C-alpha positions as CSV (number, residue, x, y, z in Angstrom):
1,G,136.5,112.6,-48.2
2,I,136.6,108.8,-48.3
3,E,134.4,106.8,-46.0
4,I,135.5,103.4,-44.7
5,D,132.9,101.1,-43.3
6,V,135.1,98.2,-42.2
7,F,138.9,97.9,-41.7
8,S,141.4,95.5,-40.2
9,P,142.7,96.5,-36.8
10,E,146.2,95.2,-37.9
11,S,146.2,97.4,-41.0
12,P,148.1,100.7,-41.2
13,L,144.8,102.6,-40.8
14,G,143.7,100.3,-37.9
15,L,146.9,100.8,-36.1
16,A,146.8,104.6,-36.6
17,I,143.3,105.0,-35.2
18,H,143.3,102.5,-32.4
19,G,142.3,104.3,-29.2
20,L,141.1,107.4,-30.9
21,A,137.6,108.9,-30.3
22,V,135.1,110.8,-32.4
23,G,136.5,114.2,-33.4
24,D,140.2,113.0,-33.2
25,E,142.5,113.5,-36.1
26,T,145.7,111.8,-37.1
27,S,147.6,110.6,-40.2
28,Y,149.1,107.4,-41.4
29,A,151.4,106.1,-44.2
30,A,149.9,103.5,-46.5
31,P,152.0,100.6,-47.7
32,N,152.8,102.6,-50.9
33,G,154.2,105.4,-48.8
34,K,151.4,107.9,-49.4
35,V,150.3,109.7,-46.2
36,F,146.6,110.1,-45.5
37,A,145.0,112.5,-43.0
38,V,142.1,110.9,-41.0
39,K,139.3,112.3,-38.9
40,I,137.1,110.1,-36.8
41,V,133.5,111.0,-37.5
42,N,131.7,107.9,-36.2
43,V,132.5,104.7,-34.4
44,E,130.4,101.5,-34.5
45,T,131.1,97.9,-33.6
46,F,131.0,95.6,-36.7
47,I,128.6,92.8,-36.4
48,G,128.6,90.2,-39.1
């Protein structure tokens, strides 16, 4: 799968995963209309 290191909380992905925990699964529609399935495998606070 695709691994994302940093994302915007206001993005479609950020909005879809807000409040989820490791192991949770969901899906979201990208701006182009394509639907992606997502599984949370790790959560870390971005420092930088």
